C-alpha positions in Angstrom: -69.9 4.0 -97.6 -67.7 1.9 -99.7 -64.7 3.9 -98.5 -63.5 3.4 -95.0 -63.5 6.4 -92.7 -59.7 6.2 -92.6 -59.6 6.4 -96.4 -61.9 9.4 -96.4 -59.9 11.0 -93.7 -56.7 10.5 -95.6 -58.2 12.2 -98.6 -59.5 15.0 -96.4 -56.0 15.5 -95.0 -54.5 15.7 -98.4 -57.1 18.2 -99.6 -56.5 20.3 -96.5 -52.8 20.1 -96.8 -52.4 19.5 -93.0 -49.5 21.1 -91.3 -48.1 20.7 -87.8 -47.6 23.4 -85.2 -44.5 24.1 -83.1 -45.4 26.1 -80.0 -48.6 27.7 -79.1 -50.6 28.8 -82.1 -47.8 28.5 -84.5 -48.0 26.5 -87.8 -44.9 25.1 -89.5 -44.8 23.0 -92.6 -43.9 19.4 -92.3 -43.4 19.1 -96.0 -45.7 18.0 -98.7 -46.7 14.8 -100.5 -48.0 11.5 -99.4 -45.1 10.7 -97.0 -45.8 13.9 -95.0 -49.5 13.2 -95.0 -48.8 9.7 -93.6 -46.6 11.2 -90.9 -49.4 13.7 -89.9 -52.0 10.9 -89.8 -49.7 8.8 -87.7 -49.3 11.7 -85.3 -53.1 12.1 -85.0 -53.5 8.3 -84.6 -51.0 8.3 -81.7 -52.9 11.3 -80.2 -56.2 9.4 -80.5 -54.8 6.2 -78.9 -53.3 8.2 -76.1 -56.4 10.3 -75.5 -58.4 9.5 -72.3 -61.6 11.3 -73.5 -63.3 11.1 -76.9 -66.8 11.3 -78.0 -66.6 8.1 -80.0 -64.3 5.1 -80.5 -65.4 3.5 -83.7 -64.2 0.1 -84.6 -62.2 1.2 -87.7 -59.8 3.1 -85.3 -59.1 0.2 -83.1 -56.1 -2.1 -83.0 -56.3 -5.7 -84.2 -56.3 -6.9 -80.6 -59.2 -4.6 -79.7 -61.3 -5.8 -82.7 -60.7 -9.4 -82.0 -62.0 -8.9 -78.4 -65.4 -8.3 -80.0 -65.6 -12.0 -80.6 -64.1 -13.3 -77.3 -67.6 -14.3 -76.0 -69.0 -15.2 -79.4 -70.9 -18.1 -78.0 -73.5 -15.6 -76.7 -74.3 -14.8 -80.3 -74.5 -18.1 -82.1 -73.9 -21.8 -81.6 -70.2 -22.2 -82.2 -70.5 -25.9 -82.4 -72.3 -25.6 -85.7 -70.3 -26.1 -88.9 -68.7 -23.1 -90.5 -70.5 -21.3 -93.3 -69.8 -22.3 -96.9 -70.7 -19.9 -99.6 -73.5 -18.2 -97.7 -75.2 -21.0 -95.7 -75.3 -21.6 -92.0 -74.6 -18.5 -89.9 -74.8 -16.3 -93.0 -78.3 -17.5 -93.7 -79.3 -17.0 -90.1 -78.1 -13.4 -90.2 -80.0 -12.8 -93.4 -83.2 -14.2 -91.9 -82.8 -11.9 -88.8 -82.2 -8.8 -90.9 -85.2 -9.5 -93.1 -87.3 -9.8 -90.0 -86.0 -6.5 -88.5 -86.7 -4.7 -91.7 -90.1 -6.3 -92.3 -88.9 -7.7 -95.7 -89.5 -11.1 -97.3 -85.8 -11.9 -97.6 -82.3 -10.5 -97.3 -78.9 -11.3 -98.8 -75.5 -10.7 -97.1 -72.9 -8.9 -99.2 -69.2 -8.2 -98.5 -69.7 -4.5 -99.3 -72.6 -2.0 -99.6 -71.2 -0.8 -102.9 -71.8 -4.2 -104.4 -75.2 -4.6 -102.7 -76.5 -1.4 -104.1 -75.1 -1.9 -107.6 -76.7 -5.3 -107.7 -80.1 -4.1 -106.4 -80.3 -1.2 -108.9 -79.2 -3.5 -111.7 -81.9 -6.0 -110.8 -84.5 -3.3 -110.7 -83.4 -1.9 -114.1 -84.0 -5.3 -115.6 -87.5 -5.5 -114.1 -88.6 -1.9 -115.0 -86.9 -1.9 -118.4 -85.4 1.5 -117.5 -81.6 1.8 -116.5 -82.0 5.4 -115.3 -81.5 5.8 -111.5 -82.7 9.1 -110.0 -80.6 10.1 -106.9 -79.1 13.0 -105.0 -75.9 14.7 -106.2 -74.4 14.0 -102.8 -75.4 10.4 -102.6 -72.8 7.7 -102.0 -72.7 6.3 -105.6 -72.2 9.8 -107.0 -69.4 10.9 -104.6 -67.6 7.8 -103.4 -67.9 5.0 -106.0 -65.9 6.2 -109.0 -68.9 6.2 -111.3 -69.5 2.5 -110.6 -73.2 2.5 -111.5 -72.5 3.5 -115.1 -69.1 1.9 -115.5 -69.8 -1.5 -114.0 -73.6 -1.8 -113.9 -74.6 -0.1 -117.2 -76.9 2.2 -115.3 -77.5 5.9 -115.9 -77.6 8.0 -112.8 -79.4 11.3 -113.0 -79.4 13.9 -110.2 -82.7 15.0 -108.9 -81.2 17.8 -106.8 -77.9 19.1 -105.3 -79.5 21.0 -102.4 -78.1 19.9 -99.0 -81.3 18.0 -98.1 -83.2 15.0 -99.5 -85.2 15.5 -102.7 -88.8 16.9 -102.3 -91.9 15.3 -103.7 -92.3 18.1 -106.2 -88.7 17.6 -107.5 -89.4 13.9 -108.0 -92.8 14.4 -109.5 -91.6 17.2 -111.9 -88.3 15.7 -112.9 -87.8 16.2 -116.6 -87.2 12.6 -117.7 -88.4 9.1 -116.9 -86.4 6.9 -114.4 -86.9 3.3 -113.4 -85.7 3.7 -109.8 -85.4 6.4 -107.2 -82.5 5.9 -104.7 -82.8 7.8 -101.4 -79.9 7.8 -98.9 -81.1 7.9 -95.3 -79.6 9.8 -93.7 -77.8 11.9 -96.4 -74.3 11.7 -95.0 -72.4 14.3 -97.1 -75.1 16.9 -96.4 -74.7 16.5 -92.7 -76.5 13.2 -91.9 -79.8 14.9 -92.7 -83.2 13.3 -92.9 -86.6 14.6 -94.1 -89.7 14.4 -91.9 -91.8 11.3 -92.0 -94.5 13.1 -94.0 -91.9 14.4 -96.5 -90.4 11.0 -97.0 -93.8 9.4 -97.5 -94.7 12.1 -100.0 -91.4 11.5 -102.0 -92.0 7.8 -102.1 -95.6 8.4 -103.3 -94.3 10.8 -106.0 -91.9 8.1 -107.3 -94.7 5.6 -107.4 -96.9 8.0 -109.4 -94.2 7.8 -112.0 -94.1 4.0 -111.9 -90.7 4.0 -110.4 -89.4 1.6 -107.7 -87.9 3.1 -104.5 -84.6 1.9 -103.1 -83.2 3.1 -99.7 -79.5 3.5 -99.2 -79.9 2.7 -95.5 -76.3 2.3 -94.6 -77.2 4.2 -91.4 -80.9 3.4 -91.4 -80.5 1.8 -87.9 -80.2 5.2 -86.2 -83.1 6.9 -88.0 -85.9 5.6 -85.8 -85.7 8.4 -83.2 -86.0 11.1 -85.9 -88.9 9.5 -87.7 -90.6 8.2 -84.5 -91.2 4.9 -86.3 -89.8 1.3 -86.0 -87.3 0.0 -88.5 -89.8 -2.2 -90.3 -92.2 0.7 -90.9 -89.4 2.9 -92.3 -88.0 0.2 -94.5 -91.6 -0.7 -95.6 -91.9 2.5 -97.5 -89.3 1.2 -100.0 -89.2 -1.7 -102.5 -85.7 -2.6 -101.3 -83.2 -1.5 -98.6 -79.5 -1.8 -98.1 -78.1 -1.7 -94.6 -74.5 -1.7 -93.3 -73.1 -3.7 -90.4 -69.8 -1.9 -89.9 -70.8 1.8 -89.6 -73.2 2.4 -86.8 -73.2 -1.2 -85.6 -69.5 -1.5 -85.3 -69.1 -4.8 -87.2 -65.9 -5.8 -89.1 -67.5 -5.4 -92.5 -70.5 -6.4 -94.6 -73.9 -5.3 -95.7 -77.3 -6.7 -96.4 -79.8 -6.1 -99.2 -83.5 -6.7 -98.2 -86.6 -6.8 -100.3 -89.0 -9.2 -102.1 -87.8 -12.8 -102.2 -87.7 -12.9 -106.0 -85.4 -9.8 -106.0 -83.2 -11.2 -103.3 -82.8 -14.5 -105.1 -81.8 -12.7 -108.3 -79.5 -10.5 -106.3 -77.7 -13.6 -105.0 -77.0 -14.7 -108.6 -75.5 -11.3 -109.4 -73.6 -11.4 -106.1 -71.8 -14.5 -107.4 -71.1 -12.8 -110.7 -69.7 -9.8 -109.0 -67.3 -11.9 -107.0 -69.2 -11.6 -103.7 -69.7 -15.3 -103.1 -67.1 -15.6 -100.4 -66.3 -19.1 -99.1 -66.5 -18.3 -95.4 -67.7 -15.1 -93.8 -68.3 -16.1 -90.2 -66.0 -13.5 -88.5 -67.8 -10.6 -90.2 -71.2 -12.2 -89.6 -70.5 -12.8 -85.9 -69.5 -9.2 -85.6 -72.7 -8.1 -87.3 -74.7 -10.2 -84.8 -72.8 -8.6 -82.0 -73.7 -5.2 -83.4 -77.4 -6.1 -83.6 -77.3 -7.3 -80.0 -75.2 -4.6 -78.4 -75.2 -1.4 -80.5 -78.6 -1.4 -82.2 -80.5 -1.0 -78.8 -78.2 1.8 -77.8 -78.5 4.0 -80.9 -81.5 6.0 -79.7 -79.5 6.9 -76.6 -76.6 8.0 -78.8 -78.9 10.1 -80.9 -80.4 11.8 -77.8 -77.0 12.6 -76.4 -75.7 13.9 -79.7 -78.3 16.6 -79.4 -76.9 17.5 -76.0 -73.4 17.6 -77.4 -74.4 19.7 -80.4 -76.1 22.3 -78.2 -73.1 22.5 -75.9 -70.8 22.9 -78.8 -72.8 25.9 -80.1 -72.9 27.5 -76.6 -69.2 26.8 -76.0 -68.0 28.3 -79.3 -70.2 31.4 -78.8 -68.9 31.9 -75.2 -65.3 31.5 -76.5 -65.9 34.4 -78.9 -65.5 32.5 -82.2 -66.8 34.9 -84.8 -68.8 32.4 -86.8 -69.7 28.8 -86.4 -72.3 26.3 -87.6 -73.4 23.0 -86.0 -75.4 21.3 -88.8 -78.1 20.3 -88.3 -78.7 22.5 -85.2 -80.5 19.5 -83.6 -78.9 16.4 -85.1 -81.1 14.0 -86.9 -78.9 11.0 -85.9 -75.9 10.6 -83.6 -73.6 12.2 -86.2 -73.5 15.8 -87.5 -71.2 18.5 -88.9 -69.3 21.4 -87.3 -68.2 24.3 -89.5 -65.6 26.9 -88.4 -64.0 30.0 -90.1 -60.5 28.6 -90.2 -58.4 26.8 -92.7 -58.8 23.0 -92.2 -55.1 22.5 -91.4 -55.3 25.0 -88.6 -58.4 23.4 -87.1 -56.9 19.9 -87.4 -53.7 21.0 -85.8 -55.5 22.6 -82.9 -57.5 19.4 -82.3 -54.4 17.2 -82.4 -52.5 19.5 -80.0 -55.4 19.5 -77.6 -55.4 15.7 -77.5 -51.6 15.5 -77.1 -51.5 18.1 -74.3 -54.7 17.4 -72.4 -55.7 13.9 -73.2 -59.1 15.1 -74.6 -59.7 14.6 -78.3 -62.8 16.7 -79.0 -62.6 16.6 -82.8 -61.2 13.2 -83.7 -62.0 13.4 -87.4 -59.8 15.5 -89.7 -61.2 18.8 -90.8 -61.7 19.3 -94.6 -62.1 22.4 -96.7 -65.7 23.7 -96.9 -64.7 26.9 -98.8 -62.0 29.6 -98.6 -61.0 29.9 -94.9 -63.8 27.5 -93.9 -63.3 24.1 -92.3 -65.8 21.3 -91.7 -65.6 18.1 -89.7 -68.0 15.3 -88.6 -68.8 14.6 -85.0 -70.0 11.2 -83.9 -71.4 10.5 -80.4 -71.3 6.9 -79.3 -70.8 5.0 -76.0 -67.8 7.0 -74.9 -69.6 10.2 -75.5 -72.3 9.4 -73.1 -69.8 10.1 -70.3 -69.6 13.8 -71.4 -71.9 16.3 -69.7 -72.8 19.6 -71.5 -70.3 21.4 -69.2 -67.6 18.9 -70.2 -68.2 19.7 -73.8 -68.1 23.5 -73.2 -64.8 23.2 -71.3 -63.3 21.1 -74.1 -64.4 23.7 -76.6 -62.6 26.4 -74.6 -59.4 24.3 -74.5 -59.7 23.8 -78.3 -60.2 27.5 -79.1 -57.1 28.5 -77.1 -55.1 26.5 -79.6 -56.5 28.4 -82.6 -54.4 31.3 -84.0 -55.3 34.6 -82.5 -57.1 33.2 -79.5 -56.8 35.0 -76.2 -54.7 33.2 -73.6 
């Protein structure tokens, strides 16, 4: 994502019109407008920092001191006696080489943002195919989170293959009514619930695009955690595509940054466009060191997070059912990655307030992310399971659900 989770959460809070409760189950207005929204976010931030138990503590929620601690022992990651990087050499080039190797690609280029990396990739492919049309999903990142950047900045023309809450099918790609030069697939499709196709489905979609003489680009911001679902190594997954973008700050917990990997000729051209787009940063060693830390420490643990996310998801379903909540949805029922959605039949401000109060009163913050509106009287939030979540048993999750439900309006007790 080009937007930080904090920015996304801020927008979700504004859409939800979050309010604050005074007393058990009561909801009182704290006013409207950006100032009130900021106060509510500060309250939730304070509750998060004071919480003793959470399922995830991502880097973007940390303090400056906590983030700097990531590099306290940076000598384990790279020779700190080497010269600092200048415009992409040194440690930056070393990271690029490592990522290319992990993804089984000829070369890779470091970018300050994934938004820039993907715009450049798709622009380069358009020049090579002679077709500026990019086929993608209606919920893909460029369509939802980038302010029409593909068309406004890159001169590309995105067309939506489907808006169903899943990846496009081979038939949809094969039968699409107009030509396209590139097919972009987001793996996993975050806004649909971090969903993935099966390996066979993905292979068939790629083959369908190739039948139409289109190139295939993977938005692999979270590709790192897809290996358990597909049962394939990273290089085999990435090898289906002509080019792949990966993020260093989402699942890997780095400060920032992304990489575009693919054929060397494409990557060389992409580096030229990176300069034109303003991405030729003089020194990037802090972000690169944090990316190396993520590759060393978080990447090997992602399969463990995915496995435990499935335990947490099942316990959430059982806990809500036992608590008598009239309707709920954990989506997907068995998470495809270590992140998934939870849907409840409450207004989002009510669910957010209950989660915040639970954290303030018990020290357990079960639902750290704000709830947003999924429809009338329907709230949805994202759950992420990382290192801190591994400490939770299924019974711990069920107990936390019970505590959460008692803070919802109309709950018994």
